[in-house]
C-alpha positions as CSV (number, residue, x, y, z in Angstrom):
1,M,-34.6,24.4,-12.3
2,A,-37.5,24.5,-9.8
3,W,-38.8,27.3,-7.7
4,P,-40.8,27.0,-4.4
5,T,-44.2,28.6,-3.9
6,A,-42.7,31.6,-2.0
7,E,-40.3,32.4,-4.8
8,V,-42.9,32.1,-7.5
9,A,-45.2,34.4,-5.4
10,R,-42.3,36.9,-5.1
11,M,-41.6,36.9,-8.9
12,S,-45.1,37.0,-10.1
13,G,-46.9,39.1,-7.5
14,V,-49.4,36.3,-7.0
15,T,-50.0,35.3,-3.4
16,A,-49.1,31.9,-2.1
17,R,-52.7,31.4,-1.2
18,T,-53.8,32.1,-4.8
19,L,-51.2,29.6,-6.1
20,R,-52.6,27.0,-3.8
21,H,-56.1,27.8,-5.0
22,Y,-55.0,27.4,-8.7
23,D,-53.6,24.0,-7.8
24,E,-56.8,23.0,-6.0
25,I,-59.0,23.8,-9.0
26,G,-56.6,22.1,-11.4
27,L,-55.6,25.4,-13.2
28,L,-52.0,25.4,-12.2
29,P,-50.7,22.2,-10.5
30,P,-47.0,22.4,-9.4
31,A,-44.4,20.4,-11.2
32,W,-43.9,18.3,-8.1
33,I,-44.4,18.3,-4.3
34,G,-41.4,17.7,-2.1
35,T,-41.3,15.3,0.8
36,N,-41.7,18.4,3.1
37,G,-45.1,19.0,1.4
38,H,-43.9,22.2,-0.4
39,R,-44.9,22.8,-4.0
40,Y,-42.3,23.4,-6.6
41,Y,-42.7,25.0,-10.1
42,E,-40.6,24.6,-13.2
43,E,-40.4,26.7,-16.4
44,G,-43.6,25.1,-17.9
45,Q,-45.6,26.1,-14.9
46,L,-44.2,29.6,-14.9
47,L,-45.2,30.0,-18.6
48,R,-48.7,28.7,-17.8
49,L,-48.9,31.2,-14.8
50,Q,-48.0,34.0,-17.2
51,Q,-50.8,33.0,-19.6
52,I,-53.2,32.9,-16.6
53,L,-52.3,36.4,-15.5
54,V,-52.5,37.8,-19.1
55,L,-56.0,36.3,-19.5
56,R,-57.1,37.6,-16.1
57,A,-55.9,41.0,-17.1
58,L,-58.1,40.7,-20.2
59,G,-61.1,40.1,-17.9
60,L,-61.6,36.4,-18.2
61,G,-62.8,34.4,-15.2
62,L,-61.0,31.3,-13.9
63,P,-63.5,28.8,-15.6
64,E,-63.0,30.6,-18.9
65,I,-59.2,30.6,-18.5
66,G,-59.3,26.9,-17.8
67,E,-61.2,26.3,-21.1
68,V,-58.8,28.5,-23.1
69,L,-55.7,26.7,-21.7
70,A,-57.3,23.3,-22.1
71,E,-57.5,23.9,-25.9
72,Q,-53.8,25.0,-26.2
73,V,-51.0,22.7,-27.2
74,E,-48.1,24.9,-28.1
75,E,-46.8,27.7,-25.9
76,V,-45.4,30.1,-28.6
77,E,-48.7,30.0,-30.6
78,A,-50.7,30.5,-27.4
79,L,-48.5,33.5,-26.5
80,R,-49.0,35.0,-30.0
81,G,-52.8,34.8,-29.4
82,H,-52.5,36.5,-26.1
83,H,-50.2,39.2,-27.7
84,R,-52.9,39.9,-30.3
85,R,-55.5,40.2,-27.6
86,L,-53.3,42.6,-25.6
87,L,-52.7,44.8,-28.6
88,A,-56.5,44.8,-29.3
89,E,-57.1,45.7,-25.7
90,R,-54.5,48.4,-25.8
91,D,-56.2,50.0,-28.8
92,R,-59.6,49.6,-27.2
93,L,-58.5,51.3,-24.0
94,G,-56.9,54.1,-26.0
95,A,-60.2,54.6,-27.8
96,L,-62.1,54.5,-24.5
97,A,-59.7,57.0,-22.9
98,A,-60.3,59.4,-25.9
99,T,-64.1,58.8,-25.6
100,V,-64.0,59.7,-21.9
101,S,-62.0,62.8,-22.6
102,R,-64.5,63.9,-25.3
103,T,-67.4,63.2,-22.9
104,I,-65.8,65.4,-20.2
105,A,-65.4,68.2,-22.8
106,E,-69.0,67.8,-23.9
107,L,-70.3,67.9,-20.4
108,E,-68.3,71.0,-19.5
109,Q,-69.4,72.7,-22.7
110,S,-73.1,71.7,-22.2
111,R,-73.0,73.1,-18.6
112,K,-71.4,76.3,-19.8
113,D,-74.0,76.7,-22.6
114,G,-76.9,75.5,-20.5
115,R,-78.0,73.0,-23.1
116,P,-78.2,69.2,-22.9
117,M,-75.7,66.9,-24.5
118,S,-76.7,65.5,-27.9
119,G,-77.2,62.0,-26.8
120,I,-76.2,58.5,-27.3
121,H,-78.5,56.3,-25.3
122,R,-76.5,54.4,-22.7
123,P,-78.6,51.7,-21.1
124,E,-76.2,51.1,-18.3
125,N,-78.6,48.8,-16.4
126,L,-81.0,47.4,-18.9
127,F,-78.7,47.0,-21.8
128,E,-80.5,47.3,-25.1
129,G,-79.8,45.2,-28.2
130,V,-80.6,41.6,-29.1
131,R,-81.7,39.9,-25.9
132,P,-80.0,36.5,-25.2
133,D,-83.2,34.6,-25.5
134,R,-83.7,36.0,-29.1
135,Y,-80.0,36.0,-30.2
136,G,-80.3,32.7,-32.0
137,E,-83.4,33.9,-33.8
138,S,-81.5,37.0,-35.0
139,L,-78.9,34.7,-36.5
140,R,-81.3,32.6,-38.6
141,E,-79.5,33.7,-41.8
142,F,-76.3,32.2,-40.4
143,P,-77.3,28.7,-39.3
144,E,-73.8,27.4,-38.6
145,L,-72.9,30.4,-36.5
146,A,-76.3,30.2,-34.7
147,G,-75.6,26.6,-33.9
148,A,-72.1,27.5,-32.5
149,V,-73.6,30.3,-30.4
150,E,-76.3,28.0,-29.1
151,R,-73.8,25.3,-28.1
152,H,-71.5,27.8,-26.5
153,T,-74.4,29.5,-24.6
154,S,-75.6,26.1,-23.3
155,T,-72.4,25.7,-21.3
156,L,-72.6,29.1,-19.7
157,S,-74.1,30.2,-16.4
158,E,-76.8,33.0,-16.3
159,D,-74.2,35.4,-15.0
160,R,-71.8,34.7,-17.9
161,I,-74.7,35.0,-20.5
162,E,-75.6,38.4,-19.0
163,A,-72.0,39.5,-19.0
164,G,-71.8,38.6,-22.7
165,Q,-74.9,40.6,-23.5
166,R,-73.5,43.5,-21.6
167,E,-70.3,43.4,-23.5
168,R,-72.1,43.2,-26.9
169,T,-74.1,46.3,-26.0
170,A,-71.0,48.0,-24.6
171,Q,-69.4,47.4,-28.0
172,M,-72.4,49.1,-29.7
173,I,-72.1,52.1,-27.4
174,R,-68.3,52.4,-28.0
175,L,-69.0,52.4,-31.8
176,A,-71.7,55.0,-31.3
177,E,-69.3,57.2,-29.4
178,L,-66.7,56.9,-32.2
179,M,-69.3,57.7,-34.8
180,A,-70.5,60.7,-32.8
181,A,-66.9,61.9,-32.5
182,G,-66.6,61.9,-36.3
183,E,-64.3,58.9,-36.7
184,Q,-64.5,57.4,-40.2
185,A,-65.6,53.8,-40.5
186,D,-62.0,52.8,-41.6
187,A,-60.2,54.7,-38.7
188,D,-57.7,52.7,-36.7
189,V,-59.7,53.1,-33.4
190,V,-62.9,51.8,-35.2
191,R,-60.9,48.9,-36.7
192,A,-59.7,47.9,-33.3
193,E,-63.3,47.6,-32.1
194,I,-64.3,45.5,-35.2
195,E,-61.2,43.3,-34.7
196,A,-62.4,42.5,-31.2
197,Q,-65.9,41.6,-32.5
198,Y,-64.3,39.4,-35.2
199,Q,-62.1,37.6,-32.7
200,A,-65.0,37.0,-30.5
201,L,-66.9,35.3,-33.4
202,T,-63.9,33.2,-34.4
203,E,-63.6,31.8,-30.9
204,L,-66.9,30.1,-31.6
205,R,-66.1,28.9,-35.1
206,A,-64.2,30.0,-38.2
207,V,-65.8,33.0,-39.9
208,S,-64.8,34.0,-43.4
209,G,-64.4,37.6,-44.5
210,E,-67.4,37.2,-46.8
211,E,-69.5,35.8,-43.9
212,F,-68.4,38.7,-41.7
213,R,-69.4,41.1,-44.5
214,A,-72.9,39.4,-44.6
215,I,-73.2,39.8,-40.8
216,G,-72.4,43.5,-41.3
217,R,-75.1,43.9,-43.9
218,S,-77.6,42.2,-41.6
219,C,-77.0,45.0,-39.1
220,V,-79.0,47.2,-41.6
221,E,-81.1,44.6,-43.4
222,N,-82.2,42.5,-40.4
223,E,-85.0,44.4,-38.7
224,Q,-84.2,43.1,-35.2
225,W,-80.6,44.1,-35.4
226,R,-81.2,47.4,-37.0
227,T,-83.7,48.3,-34.3
228,A,-81.2,47.4,-31.6
229,Y,-78.5,49.6,-33.2
230,E,-80.8,52.5,-33.9
231,A,-82.1,52.4,-30.3
232,I,-78.6,53.4,-29.2
233,A,-77.8,56.0,-31.9
234,S,-79.3,57.0,-35.3
235,G,-77.2,55.8,-38.1
236,L,-75.3,53.2,-36.0
237,A,-76.5,50.2,-38.0
238,A,-75.0,51.6,-41.2
239,Y,-71.8,52.7,-39.4
240,Q,-71.3,49.1,-38.1
241,R,-71.9,47.7,-41.6
242,D,-69.4,50.1,-43.1
243,A,-66.9,49.5,-40.4
244,I,-67.0,45.7,-41.0
245,E,-66.7,46.4,-44.8
246,A,-63.6,48.5,-44.2
247,Y,-62.1,45.9,-41.7
248,V,-62.5,43.0,-44.1
249,A,-61.1,45.0,-47.0
250,S,-58.0,45.9,-45.0
251,R,-57.2,42.3,-44.0
252,P,-54.4,40.6,-46.0
253,G,-55.5,38.1,-48.5
């Protein structure tokens, strides 16, 4: 069975213009084009469109989506991967919503008491942490991972490198907020954050539980990393280490 562009647009909520653009950039070619010049899509293309929309909802850009889809060979396994990402994103958004709620309460209380909030440093514009140009240096104890990071970074634009740096720092800030809220290192919301960090690493190369533990210890033992964490919140480096320890211990096998 095949569906024309107008029907696919109606079912998916994606405009016909967007579908044409996806075809033009090679992201979603139609199954075939009729003699009237109209594009027609079959089940395989609809499944691919679903994956594209899921990845867009997770914040990936079209070039990144193209890279992800190019590496996939089996739809069910690909959908399982997307499902895991969606569950992690659900947990992350739940934790973020709780954080915003706590921040609102803290702001209201601080205004009522006339005292400043006890602070987590939120470098919204000049994100702190390990700078991209020094990230490889900070991974010197993990040469294989450093090589994977360097190879991956060499394929990225400056904007995407900066976006990655912003996300790394945003992760640190989210952990700091969970720590400040009194969440234990093995709490579910903390585990969701660490799971996202682990998945980001494994997209570059396979990372064993022991290696992930070593990375966690480096948050405290590596001066550059410790300084970056402590610049955001005192005690954050040890909290990150403990959260990784708890995450690895909770994994099956």
